[in-house]
C-alpha positions in Angstrom: 43.1 -33.2 -26.3 46.8 -32.7 -26.0 49.3 -30.7 -27.8 47.1 -27.4 -28.5 49.7 -25.0 -26.7 51.6 -22.6 -28.8 54.9 -24.2 -30.4 57.7 -21.9 -29.7 60.4 -20.9 -32.6 63.1 -23.2 -31.4 60.8 -26.0 -30.3 60.5 -29.5 -32.6 58.1 -28.5 -35.7 54.7 -30.2 -34.9 54.7 -31.4 -38.3 56.9 -34.4 -37.3 60.0 -33.4 -39.6 62.3 -33.4 -36.6 63.5 -30.0 -37.5 63.2 -26.8 -35.5 60.0 -24.9 -35.8 61.9 -21.8 -37.1 63.6 -23.9 -39.9 60.4 -25.8 -41.0 56.8 -25.0 -40.7 56.7 -21.7 -39.0 56.7 -19.2 -41.9 53.7 -21.3 -43.5 51.9 -21.4 -40.3 52.2 -17.4 -40.4 50.7 -17.1 -43.8 47.9 -19.5 -42.9 47.1 -17.0 -39.8 46.6 -14.0 -41.9 44.2 -16.0 -43.9 42.3 -16.9 -41.2 42.4 -13.7 -39.7 41.3 -12.1 -43.4 38.4 -15.1 -43.2 37.2 -14.1 -39.8 36.9 -10.2 -41.0 35.1 -11.5 -44.0 32.7 -13.7 -41.6 32.0 -10.7 -39.2 31.5 -8.1 -41.8 29.0 -10.3 -44.1 27.3 -11.8 -40.7 27.0 -8.3 -38.9 25.8 -6.5 -42.4 23.2 -8.9 -43.1 21.6 -9.0 -39.7 21.5 -5.3 -39.8 19.9 -5.2 -43.1 17.3 -7.9 -41.4 16.6 -5.6 -38.4 15.9 -2.8 -40.9 13.7 -4.7 -43.3 11.7 -7.0 -41.0 10.7 -6.8 -37.5 12.0 -9.0 -34.5 9.3 -11.6 -35.4 11.4 -13.2 -38.0 13.9 -14.0 -35.4 11.6 -15.9 -33.1 10.1 -17.8 -36.1 13.8 -18.7 -37.4 14.7 -19.8 -33.9 11.5 -22.3 -33.8 12.4 -23.5 -37.0 16.0 -23.9 -36.1 15.2 -25.8 -32.7 12.3 -27.6 -34.3 10.1 -25.8 -31.6 11.5 -28.2 -28.9 10.5 -26.8 -25.5 13.7 -28.3 -24.1 15.9 -25.8 -25.6 16.5 -22.8 -23.8 15.2 -19.2 -25.0 17.4 -17.5 -27.4 19.2 -15.4 -25.0 20.0 -18.2 -22.7 21.0 -21.0 -25.5 24.8 -21.7 -26.3 23.7 -22.1 -29.8 22.3 -18.6 -30.4 25.3 -16.6 -31.5 27.6 -19.5 -32.1 25.2 -21.6 -34.4 22.2 -19.8 -34.8 22.9 -16.5 -36.4 25.1 -18.1 -39.1 22.2 -20.1 -39.8 19.9 -17.5 -39.9 22.0 -15.5 -42.2 23.6 -18.2 -44.6 20.8 -21.1 -44.6 17.1 -19.9 -43.3 14.2 -19.9 -45.7 11.0 -19.3 -44.0 8.2 -21.6 -44.7 5.9 -19.7 -47.0 2.9 -21.7 -45.6 3.5 -21.0 -42.0 0.7 -19.3 -40.2 1.4 -15.7 -39.2 -0.6 -12.7 -38.1 -1.9 -10.9 -41.2 0.6 -8.5 -42.9 3.5 -10.0 -41.9 6.6 -9.9 -43.9 9.2 -12.6 -44.3 12.1 -13.2 -46.6 11.4 -15.2 -49.8 15.0 -16.3 -49.9 18.0 -16.5 -47.7 18.5 -13.3 -45.9 22.1 -13.2 -47.4 20.6 -13.5 -51.1 18.5 -10.5 -50.1 21.0 -8.9 -48.9 23.5 -9.3 -51.9 20.4 -8.5 -54.3 20.1 -5.1 -52.6 23.6 -4.4 -51.7 26.0 -6.4 -53.2 28.0 -3.5 -54.3 29.0 -3.0 -50.5 30.9 -6.5 -50.7 34.7 -6.7 -51.7 35.6 -9.4 -54.1 37.0 -11.3 -51.4 33.9 -11.0 -49.5 31.9 -12.7 -52.5 34.4 -15.5 -52.8 33.9 -15.9 -48.8 30.2 -16.3 -49.6 30.7 -18.7 -52.6 32.7 -20.5 -50.2 30.5 -21.0 -47.2 27.9 -22.2 -50.0 30.0 -24.9 -51.1 30.4 -26.4 -47.3 27.4 -27.6 -46.0 27.1 -28.7 -42.2 28.5 -32.1 -41.1 29.9 -34.0 -38.4 33.3 -34.1 -37.9 35.4 -35.9 -35.1 38.7 -34.2 -33.9 41.8 -36.4 -34.5 44.3 -37.5 -31.6 47.7 -36.1 -31.2 47.2 -32.7 -32.0 49.8 -29.9 -32.2 50.3 -26.3 -33.5 47.8 -24.1 -34.5 46.1 -26.6 -37.2 43.2 -29.0 -35.7 43.0 -32.0 -37.6 39.4 -33.2 -38.1 37.5 -35.8 -40.2 34.3 -35.5 -41.6 32.6 -38.4 -40.7 29.7 -37.8 -43.0 32.0 -37.8 -46.2 34.8 -39.5 -45.0 37.3 -36.6 -45.7 40.1 -35.2 -43.6 40.5 -31.5 -42.9 43.0 -29.2 -41.3 41.3 -26.4 -39.7 43.0 -23.1 -38.5 41.7 -22.8 -35.0 44.5 -21.8 -32.7 42.4 -20.9 -29.8 40.5 -24.5 -29.8 40.0 -25.4 -26.4 43.0 -27.6 -24.9 40.7 -30.1 -23.0 38.7 -31.3 -25.8 38.7 -35.1 -25.5 40.0 -37.2 -28.6 37.6 -38.3 -30.9 34.9 -35.9 -29.9 32.6 -34.7 -32.4 31.3 -31.2 -33.5 28.5 -30.6 -35.8 29.9 -27.7 -38.0 30.5 -26.3 -41.2 34.3 -26.1 -42.4 35.0 -23.6 -45.1 37.9 -23.3 -47.1 39.5 -20.4 -49.3 42.8 -20.1 -50.6 44.4 -23.1 -49.1 42.9 -22.2 -45.4 40.3 -23.6 -43.3 38.2 -22.4 -40.6 34.9 -23.4 -38.5 31.7 -21.5 -39.1 28.8 -21.9 -37.3 30.1 -24.8 -35.0 27.3 -26.1 -32.7 28.5 -25.9 -29.1 27.6 -29.2 -27.7 30.6 -31.5 -28.3 29.5 -35.3 -29.1 31.3 -38.0 -27.5 33.2 -40.2 -29.5 31.2 -43.3 -28.3 28.3 -41.9 -30.6 30.5 -42.2 -33.9 28.9 -45.5 -34.9 25.4 -43.9 -34.4 26.5 -41.2 -37.0 28.0 -43.8 -39.4 24.4 -45.6 -39.3 22.7 -42.3 -40.1 25.3 -41.5 -42.8 24.3 -44.8 -44.2 20.7 -43.9 -44.1 20.9 -41.0 -45.9 23.2 -42.3 -48.8 20.4 -45.1 -48.9 17.8 -42.4 -49.8 19.8 -40.9 -52.2 21.0 -43.9 -54.2 24.6 -42.7 -53.9 27.6 -42.5 -51.3 26.9 -39.3 -49.2 28.7 -36.0 -50.8 28.5 -32.2 -50.3 25.4 -31.7 -52.3 23.5 -34.4 -50.2 24.7 -33.2 -46.8 22.9 -29.8 -48.0 20.1 -31.6 -49.1 19.6 -33.4 -45.8 20.9 -30.6 -43.7 17.6 -30.4 -41.7 18.1 -34.2 -40.8 21.5 -33.5 -39.6 20.5 -30.7 -37.3 17.5 -32.7 -36.1 20.2 -35.4 -35.1 22.3 -32.9 -33.4 19.3 -31.6 -31.3 18.2 -35.3 -30.4 21.7 -35.9 -29.2 22.0 -32.7 -26.9 18.7 -33.5 -25.6 19.9 -37.0 -24.4 23.4 -35.8 -23.5 21.4 -33.0 -21.4 18.5 -35.3 -20.0 19.9 -39.0 -19.9 17.0 -39.8 -18.2 14.8 -39.5 -21.2 17.0 -42.1 -23.1 16.6 -44.5 -19.7 12.7 -43.9 -19.9 12.4 -44.6 -23.7 11.3 -41.0 -24.2 13.8 -40.6 -27.1 15.8 -42.8 -29.2 
């Protein structure tokens, strides 16, 4: 993906105005970077606090159960300490989204959350959260996971993406995005927006090649048909499990293409 290098003050502004960066978007980029750091600080604070809360209230078996739910007990997915998804994707999902199945078989006396760990933490320790932390949590709740393609001709610190599922463009503040991501590649991620800034949270690490775009459009249309309306944020949240399952199926076929050839997966 071209154009991800830092834009210097006297270089042409990446917005395409023809002006020097310092006379155009530099100041606004600085403001956006300040907000990005504030969002990342809130993310780290909330996730770290909830994980510590979970360690104190429950034993390690809930992590094992959540990981099994997260990966659909797929034997082809590595153990948590070996899987790329564990820290980047699973931990945010564990904090913000996981609700244990109340009917799952567990050892006698085992304790599990009855709501998301985040909800339990807010009930117990909401006074430890700042107003911005609470607004950040609300922003996360409003933005479900989706498949988003990366636009070509990137420039500056803003990563231009397009939500394939709900046909919505986004400008995301990810200055450390990898330079060599192929144009059109697709991420399964959550784009969280607050106060005019947007960041990726819980991005799944496997890049999906652009040639699978049409297959994801077919998935979108199937979900919309099931909903009886065009897919929207509420629909994405309702079908989060199906979308996550699609990610792991794609991941499996990318890592084990021989299974597709053998007809073991579709």
